[in-house]
mmJSON file of the N, C-alpha and C atoms, coordinates in Angstrom:
{"data_MODEL":{"atom_site":{
"group_PDB":["ATOM","ATOM","ATOM","ATOM","ATOM","ATOM","ATOM","ATOM","ATOM","ATOM","ATOM","ATOM","ATOM","ATOM","ATOM","ATOM","ATOM","ATOM","ATOM","ATOM","ATOM","ATOM","ATOM","ATOM","ATOM","ATOM","ATOM","ATOM","ATOM","ATOM","ATOM","ATOM","ATOM","ATOM","ATOM","ATOM","ATOM","ATOM","ATOM","ATOM","ATOM","ATOM","ATOM","ATOM","ATOM","ATOM","ATOM","ATOM","ATOM","ATOM","ATOM","ATOM","ATOM","ATOM","ATOM","ATOM","ATOM","ATOM","ATOM","ATOM","ATOM","ATOM","ATOM","ATOM","ATOM","ATOM","ATOM","ATOM","ATOM","ATOM","ATOM","ATOM","ATOM","ATOM","ATOM","ATOM","ATOM","ATOM","ATOM","ATOM","ATOM","ATOM","ATOM","ATOM","ATOM","ATOM","ATOM","ATOM","ATOM","ATOM","ATOM","ATOM","ATOM","ATOM","ATOM","ATOM","ATOM","ATOM","ATOM","ATOM","ATOM","ATOM","ATOM","ATOM","ATOM","ATOM","ATOM","ATOM","ATOM","ATOM","ATOM","ATOM","ATOM","ATOM","ATOM","ATOM","ATOM","ATOM","ATOM","ATOM","ATOM","ATOM","ATOM","ATOM","ATOM","ATOM","ATOM","ATOM","ATOM","ATOM","ATOM","ATOM","ATOM","ATOM","ATOM","ATOM","ATOM","ATOM","ATOM","ATOM","ATOM","ATOM","ATOM","ATOM","ATOM","ATOM","ATOM","ATOM","ATOM","ATOM","ATOM","ATOM","ATOM","ATOM","ATOM","ATOM","ATOM","ATOM","ATOM","ATOM","ATOM","ATOM","ATOM","ATOM","ATOM","ATOM","ATOM","ATOM","ATOM","ATOM","ATOM","ATOM","ATOM","ATOM","ATOM","ATOM","ATOM","ATOM","ATOM","ATOM","ATOM","ATOM","ATOM","ATOM","ATOM","ATOM","ATOM","ATOM","ATOM","ATOM","ATOM","ATOM","ATOM","ATOM","ATOM","ATOM","ATOM","ATOM","ATOM","ATOM","ATOM","ATOM","ATOM","ATOM","ATOM","ATOM","ATOM","ATOM","ATOM","ATOM","ATOM","ATOM","ATOM","ATOM","ATOM","ATOM","ATOM","ATOM","ATOM","ATOM","ATOM","ATOM","ATOM","ATOM","ATOM","ATOM","ATOM","ATOM","ATOM","ATOM","ATOM","ATOM","ATOM","ATOM"],
"id":[1,2,3,4,5,6,7,8,9,10,11,12,13,14,15,16,17,18,19,20,21,22,23,24,25,26,27,28,29,30,31,32,33,34,35,36,37,38,39,40,41,42,43,44,45,46,47,48,49,50,51,52,53,54,55,56,57,58,59,60,61,62,63,64,65,66,67,68,69,70,71,72,73,74,75,76,77,78,79,80,81,82,83,84,85,86,87,88,89,90,91,92,93,94,95,96,97,98,99,100,101,102,103,104,105,106,107,108,109,110,111,112,113,114,115,116,117,118,119,120,121,122,123,124,125,126,127,128,129,130,131,132,133,134,135,136,137,138,139,140,141,142,143,144,145,146,147,148,149,150,151,152,153,154,155,156,157,158,159,160,161,162,163,164,165,166,167,168,169,170,171,172,173,174,175,176,177,178,179,180,181,182,183,184,185,186,187,188,189,190,191,192,193,194,195,196,197,198,199,200,201,202,203,204,205,206,207,208,209,210,211,212,213,214,215,216,217,218,219,220,221,222,223,224,225,226,227,228,229,230,231,232,233,234],
"type_symbol":["N","C","C","N","C","C","N","C","C","N","C","C","N","C","C","N","C","C","N","C","C","N","C","C","N","C","C","N","C","C","N","C","C","N","C","C","N","C","C","N","C","C","N","C","C","N","C","C","N","C","C","N","C","C","N","C","C","N","C","C","N","C","C","N","C","C","N","C","C","N","C","C","N","C","C","N","C","C","N","C","C","N","C","C","N","C","C","N","C","C","N","C","C","N","C","C","N","C","C","N","C","C","N","C","C","N","C","C","N","C","C","N","C","C","N","C","C","N","C","C","N","C","C","N","C","C","N","C","C","N","C","C","N","C","C","N","C","C","N","C","C","N","C","C","N","C","C","N","C","C","N","C","C","N","C","C","N","C","C","N","C","C","N","C","C","N","C","C","N","C","C","N","C","C","N","C","C","N","C","C","N","C","C","N","C","C","N","C","C","N","C","C","N","C","C","N","C","C","N","C","C","N","C","C","N","C","C","N","C","C","N","C","C","N","C","C","N","C","C","N","C","C","N","C","C","N","C","C","N","C","C","N","C","C"],
"label_atom_id":["N","CA","C","N","CA","C","N","CA","C","N","CA","C","N","CA","C","N","CA","C","N","CA","C","N","CA","C","N","CA","C","N","CA","C","N","CA","C","N","CA","C","N","CA","C","N","CA","C","N","CA","C","N","CA","C","N","CA","C","N","CA","C","N","CA","C","N","CA","C","N","CA","C","N","CA","C","N","CA","C","N","CA","C","N","CA","C","N","CA","C","N","CA","C","N","CA","C","N","CA","C","N","CA","C","N","CA","C","N","CA","C","N","CA","C","N","CA","C","N","CA","C","N","CA","C","N","CA","C","N","CA","C","N","CA","C","N","CA","C","N","CA","C","N","CA","C","N","CA","C","N","CA","C","N","CA","C","N","CA","C","N","CA","C","N","CA","C","N","CA","C","N","CA","C","N","CA","C","N","CA","C","N","CA","C","N","CA","C","N","CA","C","N","CA","C","N","CA","C","N","CA","C","N","CA","C","N","CA","C","N","CA","C","N","CA","C","N","CA","C","N","CA","C","N","CA","C","N","CA","C","N","CA","C","N","CA","C","N","CA","C","N","CA","C","N","CA","C","N","CA","C","N","CA","C","N","CA","C","N","CA","C","N","CA","C","N","CA","C","N","CA","C"],
"label_alt_id":[null,null,null,null,null,null,null,null,null,null,null,null,null,null,null,null,null,null,null,null,null,null,null,null,null,null,null,null,null,null,null,null,null,null,null,null,null,null,null,null,null,null,null,null,null,null,null,null,null,null,null,null,null,null,null,null,null,null,null,null,null,null,null,null,null,null,null,null,null,null,null,null,null,null,null,null,null,null,null,null,null,null,null,null,null,null,null,null,null,null,null,null,null,null,null,null,null,null,null,null,null,null,null,null,null,null,null,null,null,null,null,null,null,null,null,null,null,null,null,null,null,null,null,null,null,null,null,null,null,null,null,null,null,null,null,null,null,null,null,null,null,null,null,null,null,null,null,null,null,null,null,null,null,null,null,null,null,null,null,null,null,null,null,null,null,null,null,null,null,null,null,null,null,null,null,null,null,null,null,null,null,null,null,null,null,null,null,null,null,null,null,null,null,null,null,null,null,null,null,null,null,null,null,null,null,null,null,null,null,null,null,null,null,null,null,null,null,null,null,null,null,null,null,null,null,null,null,null,null,null,null,null,null,null],
"label_comp_id":["MET","MET","MET","SER","SER","SER","MET","MET","MET","LYS","LYS","LYS","GLU","GLU","GLU","TYR","TYR","TYR","VAL","VAL","VAL","LYS","LYS","LYS","LYS","LYS","LYS","ASN","ASN","ASN","LEU","LEU","LEU","THR","THR","THR","LYS","LYS","LYS","GLU","GLU","GLU","PRO","PRO","PRO","PRO","PRO","PRO","LYS","LYS","LYS","ASP","ASP","ASP","SER","SER","SER","ASN","ASN","ASN","LEU","LEU","LEU","LYS","LYS","LYS","VAL","VAL","VAL","GLY","GLY","GLY","ASP","ASP","ASP","THR","THR","THR","VAL","VAL","VAL","ASN","ASN","ASN","TRP","TRP","TRP","ALA","ALA","ALA","ASN","ASN","ASN","ASP","ASP","ASP","TYR","TYR","TYR","GLY","GLY","GLY","ILE","ILE","ILE","LYS","LYS","LYS","TRP","TRP","TRP","THR","THR","THR","HIS","HIS","HIS","LYS","LYS","LYS","ILE","ILE","ILE","ILE","ILE","ILE","GLY","GLY","GLY","PHE","PHE","PHE","ASN","ASN","ASN","TYR","TYR","TYR","ASN","ASN","ASN","GLY","GLY","GLY","TRP","TRP","TRP","PHE","PHE","PHE","GLN","GLN","GLN","ALA","ALA","ALA","GLU","GLU","GLU","TYR","TYR","TYR","LYS","LYS","LYS","LYS","LYS","LYS","PHE","PHE","PHE","VAL","VAL","VAL","HIS","HIS","HIS","LEU","LEU","LEU","ASP","ASP","ASP","SER","SER","SER","ASP","ASP","ASP","ALA","ALA","ALA","PHE","PHE","PHE","TRP","TRP","TRP","PHE","PHE","PHE","PRO","PRO","PRO","HIS","HIS","HIS","ASP","ASP","ASP","HIS","HIS","HIS","LYS","LYS","LYS","THR","THR","THR","LEU","LEU","LEU","THR","THR","THR","LYS","LYS","LYS","ILE","ILE","ILE","LYS","LYS","LYS"],
"label_asym_id":["A","A","A","A","A","A","A","A","A","A","A","A","A","A","A","A","A","A","A","A","A","A","A","A","A","A","A","A","A","A","A","A","A","A","A","A","A","A","A","A","A","A","A","A","A","A","A","A","A","A","A","A","A","A","A","A","A","A","A","A","A","A","A","A","A","A","A","A","A","A","A","A","A","A","A","A","A","A","A","A","A","A","A","A","A","A","A","A","A","A","A","A","A","A","A","A","A","A","A","A","A","A","A","A","A","A","A","A","A","A","A","A","A","A","A","A","A","A","A","A","A","A","A","A","A","A","A","A","A","A","A","A","A","A","A","A","A","A","A","A","A","A","A","A","A","A","A","A","A","A","A","A","A","A","A","A","A","A","A","A","A","A","A","A","A","A","A","A","A","A","A","A","A","A","A","A","A","A","A","A","A","A","A","A","A","A","A","A","A","A","A","A","A","A","A","A","A","A","A","A","A","A","A","A","A","A","A","A","A","A","A","A","A","A","A","A","A","A","A","A","A","A","A","A","A","A","A","A","A","A","A","A","A","A"],
"label_entity_id":["1","1","1","1","1","1","1","1","1","1","1","1","1","1","1","1","1","1","1","1","1","1","1","1","1","1","1","1","1","1","1","1","1","1","1","1","1","1","1","1","1","1","1","1","1","1","1","1","1","1","1","1","1","1","1","1","1","1","1","1","1","1","1","1","1","1","1","1","1","1","1","1","1","1","1","1","1","1","1","1","1","1","1","1","1","1","1","1","1","1","1","1","1","1","1","1","1","1","1","1","1","1","1","1","1","1","1","1","1","1","1","1","1","1","1","1","1","1","1","1","1","1","1","1","1","1","1","1","1","1","1","1","1","1","1","1","1","1","1","1","1","1","1","1","1","1","1","1","1","1","1","1","1","1","1","1","1","1","1","1","1","1","1","1","1","1","1","1","1","1","1","1","1","1","1","1","1","1","1","1","1","1","1","1","1","1","1","1","1","1","1","1","1","1","1","1","1","1","1","1","1","1","1","1","1","1","1","1","1","1","1","1","1","1","1","1","1","1","1","1","1","1","1","1","1","1","1","1","1","1","1","1","1","1"],
"label_seq_id":[1,1,1,2,2,2,3,3,3,4,4,4,5,5,5,6,6,6,7,7,7,8,8,8,9,9,9,10,10,10,11,11,11,12,12,12,13,13,13,14,14,14,15,15,15,16,16,16,17,17,17,18,18,18,19,19,19,20,20,20,21,21,21,22,22,22,23,23,23,24,24,24,25,25,25,26,26,26,27,27,27,28,28,28,29,29,29,30,30,30,31,31,31,32,32,32,33,33,33,34,34,34,35,35,35,36,36,36,37,37,37,38,38,38,39,39,39,40,40,40,41,41,41,42,42,42,43,43,43,44,44,44,45,45,45,46,46,46,47,47,47,48,48,48,49,49,49,50,50,50,51,51,51,52,52,52,53,53,53,54,54,54,55,55,55,56,56,56,57,57,57,58,58,58,59,59,59,60,60,60,61,61,61,62,62,62,63,63,63,64,64,64,65,65,65,66,66,66,67,67,67,68,68,68,69,69,69,70,70,70,71,71,71,72,72,72,73,73,73,74,74,74,75,75,75,76,76,76,77,77,77,78,78,78],
"pdbx_PDB_ins_code":[null,null,null,null,null,null,null,null,null,null,null,null,null,null,null,null,null,null,null,null,null,null,null,null,null,null,null,null,null,null,null,null,null,null,null,null,null,null,null,null,null,null,null,null,null,null,null,null,null,null,null,null,null,null,null,null,null,null,null,null,null,null,null,null,null,null,null,null,null,null,null,null,null,null,null,null,null,null,null,null,null,null,null,null,null,null,null,null,null,null,null,null,null,null,null,null,null,null,null,null,null,null,null,null,null,null,null,null,null,null,null,null,null,null,null,null,null,null,null,null,null,null,null,null,null,null,null,null,null,null,null,null,null,null,null,null,null,null,null,null,null,null,null,null,null,null,null,null,null,null,null,null,null,null,null,null,null,null,null,null,null,null,null,null,null,null,null,null,null,null,null,null,null,null,null,null,null,null,null,null,null,null,null,null,null,null,null,null,null,null,null,null,null,null,null,null,null,null,null,null,null,null,null,null,null,null,null,null,null,null,null,null,null,null,null,null,null,null,null,null,null,null,null,null,null,null,null,null,null,null,null,null,null,null],
"Cartn_x":[-80.142,-80.87,-80.082,-80.768,-80.117,-79.835,-78.969,-78.657,-79.921,-80.731,-81.959,-82.893,-83.043,-83.883,-83.291,-81.969,-81.299,-81.497,-81.338,-81.519,-82.936,-83.912,-85.31,-85.652,-85.128,-85.476,-84.68,-83.42,-82.542,-81.974,-82.003,-81.288,-82.217,-81.673,-82.381,-81.565,-82.186,-81.487,-80.916,-81.175,-80.728,-79.24,-78.393,-76.945,-76.567,-75.34,-74.87,-74.923,-75.17,-75.358,-74.153,-72.954,-71.749,-71.105,-71.955,-71.468,-72.151,-71.435,-72.019,-72.359,-72.403,-72.674,-74.176,-74.547,-75.952,-76.003,-77.128,-77.328,-77.074,-76.304,-75.986,-74.637,-74.049,-72.723,-71.682,-70.717,-69.575,-68.463,-67.883,-66.852,-65.677,-64.523,-63.373,-63.289,-62.988,-62.746,-61.381,-60.548,-59.212,-59.132,-58.52,-58.346,-57.107,-56.763,-55.639,-54.288,-54.234,-52.997,-52.936,-53.947,-53.972,-54.526,-55.034,-55.625,-57.015,-57.3,-58.575,-59.529,-60.79,-61.881,-62.88,-63.539,-64.566,-65.922,-66.868,-68.218,-69.244,-70.503,-71.621,-72.265,-72.774,-73.477,-74.889,-75.278,-76.618,-77.55,-77.005,-77.856,-77.081,-77.825,-77.25,-78.041,-77.366,-78.024,-77.465,-78.336,-77.926,-78.369,-79.007,-79.542,-78.603,-78.451,-77.669,-76.436,-75.934,-74.777,-73.526,-73.354,-72.145,-72.062,-73.17,-73.204,-72.944,-73.546,-73.355,-71.921,-71.341,-69.986,-68.908,-69.037,-67.955,-68.236,-69.422,-69.791,-69.615,-70.006,-69.95,-71.384,-71.753,-73.151,-73.384,-72.351,-72.51,-72.357,-73.326,-73.277,-72.99,-72.098,-71.65,-72.088,-72.079,-72.475,-71.322,-70.784,-69.67,-70.179,-69.27,-69.65,-70.137,-69.666,-70.08,-70.978,-72.049,-72.948,-73.555,-73.623,-74.189,-73.233,-71.95,-70.947,-70.839,-71.094,-71.05,-69.627,-69.469,-68.185,-68.323,-67.217,-67.167,-67.18,-68.126,-68.229,-66.981,-66.213,-65.002,-63.841,-63.981,-62.936,-63.249,-64.351,-64.756,-64.454,-64.013,-63.742,-64.719,-65.528,-66.522,-65.828,-66.24,-65.702,-66.676,-66.147,-67.012,-67.209],
"Cartn_y":[121.361,120.616,120.695,120.984,121.061,119.654,119.586,118.298,117.674,118.468,117.955,117.354,118.042,117.524,116.236,116.212,115.038,113.819,114.023,112.929,112.381,113.262,112.836,112.093,112.556,111.988,110.722,110.622,109.577,108.58,108.882,108.043,107.263,106.191,105.358,105.32,104.895,104.756,103.357,102.454,101.059,100.942,100.589,100.493,99.233,99.201,97.978,96.795,95.607,94.414,94.068,94.264,93.898,95.108,96.009,97.254,97.54,98.244,98.674,100.162,100.741,102.169,102.431,103.66,104.074,105.583,106.057,107.48,108.238,109.312,110.126,109.808,108.652,108.306,109.293,109.594,110.407,109.461,109.735,108.862,109.682,109.03,109.594,108.939,109.741,109.254,109.758,108.876,109.261,109.099,110.093,109.977,109.135,109.022,108.185,108.681,109.922,110.498,110.444,109.851,109.702,110.902,111.883,113.051,112.676,112.962,112.551,113.721,113.411,114.345,113.667,114.45,113.939,114.441,113.508,113.827,112.96,113.335,112.517,111.825,110.628,109.871,110.437,110.755,111.299,110.273,109.156,108.13,107.187,106.274,105.229,105.143,104.761,104.621,103.387,102.489,101.241,101.188,102.231,102.248,102.987,102.465,103.156,102.387,102.741,102.032,102.253,103.46,103.759,102.886,102.743,101.916,100.452,99.974,98.585,98.325,99.27,99.102,99.237,100.233,100.556,100.193,99.721,99.301,100.432,101.632,102.792,103.206,103.162,103.357,104.474,104.901,105.795,107.257,108.073,109.505,110.271,111.262,112.047,113.503,114.212,115.625,116.524,116.242,117.013,117.947,118.715,119.571,118.744,117.505,116.592,115.49,115.901,114.959,113.954,114.287,113.417,112.298,112.391,111.392,110.321,109.039,107.974,107.517,106.954,106.423,104.937,104.24,102.825,102.703,101.952,101.837,101.207,100.491,99.852,100.837,102.043,103.06,104.074,103.87,104.79,104.196,105.048,104.627,105.336,104.566,105.129,105.703,106.914,107.561,107.321,106.824,106.487,107.654],
"Cartn_z":[10.65,11.659,12.97,14.036,15.345,15.89,16.899,17.515,18.099,18.749,19.36,18.309,17.188,16.102,15.512,15.356,14.803,15.702,17.015,17.972,17.874,17.883,17.847,16.56,15.442,14.142,13.794,14.233,13.714,14.714,15.991,16.953,17.874,18.429,19.394,20.691,21.763,23.046,23.238,22.303,22.402,22.072,23.062,22.818,22.042,21.498,20.834,21.795,21.27,22.103,22.954,22.459,23.211,23.883,24.394,24.97,26.308,27.181,28.455,28.424,27.233,27.081,27.051,27.473,27.376,27.143,26.696,26.457,27.757,27.667,28.83,29.447,29.102,29.618,29.107,29.949,29.543,29.126,27.952,27.395,26.878,26.819,26.127,24.768,23.768,22.428,22.004,21.466,21.006,19.495,18.836,17.389,17.081,15.823,15.4,15.929,16.379,16.912,18.437,19.05,20.499,21.253,20.534,21.187,21.661,22.946,23.541,23.705,23.519,23.775,24.691,25.496,26.396,25.923,25.778,25.303,26.006,25.84,26.32,25.125,25.374,24.331,24.196,22.949,22.699,22.069,21.583,20.996,20.103,19.504,18.663,17.372,16.291,14.995,14.301,13.893,13.241,11.78,11.295,9.929,8.992,7.817,6.802,6.375,5.224,4.656,5.496,6.053,6.822,8.069,8.755,9.953,9.592,8.536,8.111,7.67,6.944,6.406,7.468,8.346,9.283,10.733,11.031,12.39,13.409,13.012,13.9,14.2,15.47,15.859,16.875,17.599,18.745,18.314,18.71,18.41,19.698,19.582,20.734,20.598,21.699,21.716,21.264,20.111,19.561,18.471,17.889,16.764,15.584,15.478,14.412,14.995,15.666,16.343,15.37,14.103,13.068,12.666,13.068,12.683,13.76,13.422,14.423,14.74,15.935,16.39,16.711,16.619,16.964,18.49,19.035,20.489,21.108,20.322,20.851,20.999,20.455,20.587,21.682,22.385,23.447,24.807,25.722,27.088,28.009,28.701,29.611,30.842,31.23,32.421,33.574,34.664,35.806,36.715],
"occupancy":[1.0,1.0,1.0,1.0,1.0,1.0,1.0,1.0,1.0,1.0,1.0,1.0,1.0,1.0,1.0,1.0,1.0,1.0,1.0,1.0,1.0,1.0,1.0,1.0,1.0,1.0,1.0,1.0,1.0,1.0,1.0,1.0,1.0,1.0,1.0,1.0,1.0,1.0,1.0,1.0,1.0,1.0,1.0,1.0,1.0,1.0,1.0,1.0,1.0,1.0,1.0,1.0,1.0,1.0,1.0,1.0,1.0,1.0,1.0,1.0,1.0,1.0,1.0,1.0,1.0,1.0,1.0,1.0,1.0,1.0,1.0,1.0,1.0,1.0,1.0,1.0,1.0,1.0,1.0,1.0,1.0,1.0,1.0,1.0,1.0,1.0,1.0,1.0,1.0,1.0,1.0,1.0,1.0,1.0,1.0,1.0,1.0,1.0,1.0,1.0,1.0,1.0,1.0,1.0,1.0,1.0,1.0,1.0,1.0,1.0,1.0,1.0,1.0,1.0,1.0,1.0,1.0,1.0,1.0,1.0,1.0,1.0,1.0,1.0,1.0,1.0,1.0,1.0,1.0,1.0,1.0,1.0,1.0,1.0,1.0,1.0,1.0,1.0,1.0,1.0,1.0,1.0,1.0,1.0,1.0,1.0,1.0,1.0,1.0,1.0,1.0,1.0,1.0,1.0,1.0,1.0,1.0,1.0,1.0,1.0,1.0,1.0,1.0,1.0,1.0,1.0,1.0,1.0,1.0,1.0,1.0,1.0,1.0,1.0,1.0,1.0,1.0,1.0,1.0,1.0,1.0,1.0,1.0,1.0,1.0,1.0,1.0,1.0,1.0,1.0,1.0,1.0,1.0,1.0,1.0,1.0,1.0,1.0,1.0,1.0,1.0,1.0,1.0,1.0,1.0,1.0,1.0,1.0,1.0,1.0,1.0,1.0,1.0,1.0,1.0,1.0,1.0,1.0,1.0,1.0,1.0,1.0,1.0,1.0,1.0,1.0,1.0,1.0,1.0,1.0,1.0,1.0,1.0,1.0],
"B_iso_or_equiv":[0.0,0.0,0.0,0.0,0.0,0.0,0.0,0.0,0.0,0.0,0.0,0.0,0.0,0.0,0.0,0.0,0.0,0.0,0.0,0.0,0.0,0.0,0.0,0.0,0.0,0.0,0.0,0.0,0.0,0.0,0.0,0.0,0.0,0.0,0.0,0.0,0.0,0.0,0.0,0.0,0.0,0.0,0.0,0.0,0.0,0.0,0.0,0.0,0.0,0.0,0.0,0.0,0.0,0.0,0.0,0.0,0.0,0.0,0.0,0.0,0.0,0.0,0.0,0.0,0.0,0.0,0.0,0.0,0.0,0.0,0.0,0.0,0.0,0.0,0.0,0.0,0.0,0.0,0.0,0.0,0.0,0.0,0.0,0.0,0.0,0.0,0.0,0.0,0.0,0.0,0.0,0.0,0.0,0.0,0.0,0.0,0.0,0.0,0.0,0.0,0.0,0.0,0.0,0.0,0.0,0.0,0.0,0.0,0.0,0.0,0.0,0.0,0.0,0.0,0.0,0.0,0.0,0.0,0.0,0.0,0.0,0.0,0.0,0.0,0.0,0.0,0.0,0.0,0.0,0.0,0.0,0.0,0.0,0.0,0.0,0.0,0.0,0.0,0.0,0.0,0.0,0.0,0.0,0.0,0.0,0.0,0.0,0.0,0.0,0.0,0.0,0.0,0.0,0.0,0.0,0.0,0.0,0.0,0.0,0.0,0.0,0.0,0.0,0.0,0.0,0.0,0.0,0.0,0.0,0.0,0.0,0.0,0.0,0.0,0.0,0.0,0.0,0.0,0.0,0.0,0.0,0.0,0.0,0.0,0.0,0.0,0.0,0.0,0.0,0.0,0.0,0.0,0.0,0.0,0.0,0.0,0.0,0.0,0.0,0.0,0.0,0.0,0.0,0.0,0.0,0.0,0.0,0.0,0.0,0.0,0.0,0.0,0.0,0.0,0.0,0.0,0.0,0.0,0.0,0.0,0.0,0.0,0.0,0.0,0.0,0.0,0.0,0.0,0.0,0.0,0.0,0.0,0.0,0.0],
"pdbx_formal_charge":[null,null,null,null,null,null,null,null,null,null,null,null,null,null,null,null,null,null,null,null,null,null,null,null,null,null,null,null,null,null,null,null,null,null,null,null,null,null,null,null,null,null,null,null,null,null,null,null,null,null,null,null,null,null,null,null,null,null,null,null,null,null,null,null,null,null,null,null,null,null,null,null,null,null,null,null,null,null,null,null,null,null,null,null,null,null,null,null,null,null,null,null,null,null,null,null,null,null,null,null,null,null,null,null,null,null,null,null,null,null,null,null,null,null,null,null,null,null,null,null,null,null,null,null,null,null,null,null,null,null,null,null,null,null,null,null,null,null,null,null,null,null,null,null,null,null,null,null,null,null,null,null,null,null,null,null,null,null,null,null,null,null,null,null,null,null,null,null,null,null,null,null,null,null,null,null,null,null,null,null,null,null,null,null,null,null,null,null,null,null,null,null,null,null,null,null,null,null,null,null,null,null,null,null,null,null,null,null,null,null,null,null,null,null,null,null,null,null,null,null,null,null,null,null,null,null,null,null,null,null,null,null,null,null],
"auth_seq_id":[1,1,1,2,2,2,3,3,3,4,4,4,5,5,5,6,6,6,7,7,7,8,8,8,9,9,9,10,10,10,11,11,11,12,12,12,13,13,13,14,14,14,15,15,15,16,16,16,17,17,17,18,18,18,19,19,19,20,20,20,21,21,21,22,22,22,23,23,23,24,24,24,25,25,25,26,26,26,27,27,27,28,28,28,29,29,29,30,30,30,31,31,31,32,32,32,33,33,33,34,34,34,35,35,35,36,36,36,37,37,37,38,38,38,39,39,39,40,40,40,41,41,41,42,42,42,43,43,43,44,44,44,45,45,45,46,46,46,47,47,47,48,48,48,49,49,49,50,50,50,51,51,51,52,52,52,53,53,53,54,54,54,55,55,55,56,56,56,57,57,57,58,58,58,59,59,59,60,60,60,61,61,61,62,62,62,63,63,63,64,64,64,65,65,65,66,66,66,67,67,67,68,68,68,69,69,69,70,70,70,71,71,71,72,72,72,73,73,73,74,74,74,75,75,75,76,76,76,77,77,77,78,78,78],
"auth_comp_id":["MET","MET","MET","SER","SER","SER","MET","MET","MET","LYS","LYS","LYS","GLU","GLU","GLU","TYR","TYR","TYR","VAL","VAL","VAL","LYS","LYS","LYS","LYS","LYS","LYS","ASN","ASN","ASN","LEU","LEU","LEU","THR","THR","THR","LYS","LYS","LYS","GLU","GLU","GLU","PRO","PRO","PRO","PRO","PRO","PRO","LYS","LYS","LYS","ASP","ASP","ASP","SER","SER","SER","ASN","ASN","ASN","LEU","LEU","LEU","LYS","LYS","LYS","VAL","VAL","VAL","GLY","GLY","GLY","ASP","ASP","ASP","THR","THR","THR","VAL","VAL","VAL","ASN","ASN","ASN","TRP","TRP","TRP","ALA","ALA","ALA","ASN","ASN","ASN","ASP","ASP","ASP","TYR","TYR","TYR","GLY","GLY","GLY","ILE","ILE","ILE","LYS","LYS","LYS","TRP","TRP","TRP","THR","THR","THR","HIS","HIS","HIS","LYS","LYS","LYS","ILE","ILE","ILE","ILE","ILE","ILE","GLY","GLY","GLY","PHE","PHE","PHE","ASN","ASN","ASN","TYR","TYR","TYR","ASN","ASN","ASN","GLY","GLY","GLY","TRP","TRP","TRP","PHE","PHE","PHE","GLN","GLN","GLN","ALA","ALA","ALA","GLU","GLU","GLU","TYR","TYR","TYR","LYS","LYS","LYS","LYS","LYS","LYS","PHE","PHE","PHE","VAL","VAL","VAL","HIS","HIS","HIS","LEU","LEU","LEU","ASP","ASP","ASP","SER","SER","SER","ASP","ASP","ASP","ALA","ALA","ALA","PHE","PHE","PHE","TRP","TRP","TRP","PHE","PHE","PHE","PRO","PRO","PRO","HIS","HIS","HIS","ASP","ASP","ASP","HIS","HIS","HIS","LYS","LYS","LYS","THR","THR","THR","LEU","LEU","LEU","THR","THR","THR","LYS","LYS","LYS","ILE","ILE","ILE","LYS","LYS","LYS"],
"auth_asym_id":["A","A","A","A","A","A","A","A","A","A","A","A","A","A","A","A","A","A","A","A","A","A","A","A","A","A","A","A","A","A","A","A","A","A","A","A","A","A","A","A","A","A","A","A","A","A","A","A","A","A","A","A","A","A","A","A","A","A","A","A","A","A","A","A","A","A","A","A","A","A","A","A","A","A","A","A","A","A","A","A","A","A","A","A","A","A","A","A","A","A","A","A","A","A","A","A","A","A","A","A","A","A","A","A","A","A","A","A","A","A","A","A","A","A","A","A","A","A","A","A","A","A","A","A","A","A","A","A","A","A","A","A","A","A","A","A","A","A","A","A","A","A","A","A","A","A","A","A","A","A","A","A","A","A","A","A","A","A","A","A","A","A","A","A","A","A","A","A","A","A","A","A","A","A","A","A","A","A","A","A","A","A","A","A","A","A","A","A","A","A","A","A","A","A","A","A","A","A","A","A","A","A","A","A","A","A","A","A","A","A","A","A","A","A","A","A","A","A","A","A","A","A","A","A","A","A","A","A","A","A","A","A","A","A"],
"auth_atom_id":["N","CA","C","N","CA","C","N","CA","C","N","CA","C","N","CA","C","N","CA","C","N","CA","C","N","CA","C","N","CA","C","N","CA","C","N","CA","C","N","CA","C","N","CA","C","N","CA","C","N","CA","C","N","CA","C","N","CA","C","N","CA","C","N","CA","C","N","CA","C","N","CA","C","N","CA","C","N","CA","C","N","CA","C","N","CA","C","N","CA","C","N","CA","C","N","CA","C","N","CA","C","N","CA","C","N","CA","C","N","CA","C","N","CA","C","N","CA","C","N","CA","C","N","CA","C","N","CA","C","N","CA","C","N","CA","C","N","CA","C","N","CA","C","N","CA","C","N","CA","C","N","CA","C","N","CA","C","N","CA","C","N","CA","C","N","CA","C","N","CA","C","N","CA","C","N","CA","C","N","CA","C","N","CA","C","N","CA","C","N","CA","C","N","CA","C","N","CA","C","N","CA","C","N","CA","C","N","CA","C","N","CA","C","N","CA","C","N","CA","C","N","CA","C","N","CA","C","N","CA","C","N","CA","C","N","CA","C","N","CA","C","N","CA","C","N","CA","C","N","CA","C","N","CA","C","N","CA","C","N","CA","C","N","CA","C","N","CA","C","N","CA","C"],
"pdbx_PDB_model_num":[1,1,1,1,1,1,1,1,1,1,1,1,1,1,1,1,1,1,1,1,1,1,1,1,1,1,1,1,1,1,1,1,1,1,1,1,1,1,1,1,1,1,1,1,1,1,1,1,1,1,1,1,1,1,1,1,1,1,1,1,1,1,1,1,1,1,1,1,1,1,1,1,1,1,1,1,1,1,1,1,1,1,1,1,1,1,1,1,1,1,1,1,1,1,1,1,1,1,1,1,1,1,1,1,1,1,1,1,1,1,1,1,1,1,1,1,1,1,1,1,1,1,1,1,1,1,1,1,1,1,1,1,1,1,1,1,1,1,1,1,1,1,1,1,1,1,1,1,1,1,1,1,1,1,1,1,1,1,1,1,1,1,1,1,1,1,1,1,1,1,1,1,1,1,1,1,1,1,1,1,1,1,1,1,1,1,1,1,1,1,1,1,1,1,1,1,1,1,1,1,1,1,1,1,1,1,1,1,1,1,1,1,1,1,1,1,1,1,1,1,1,1,1,1,1,1,1,1,1,1,1,1,1,1]
}}}
């Protein structure tokens, strides 16, 4: 499934309630080792056990676009 198909089928534009993020925003994401990547937000997903268990809702335009990120670990670039 392509990223475009995945976005259309699985994601919403509604951001987390306690977040200032929106679709199209450019953000930095850092892994556990402090290495940062810059990506754009492609959508949000609140359905599924993974989202409920880990509170990760934000999808980025990365190679793993299907893997959600915690909005609290993202830094919006102005």
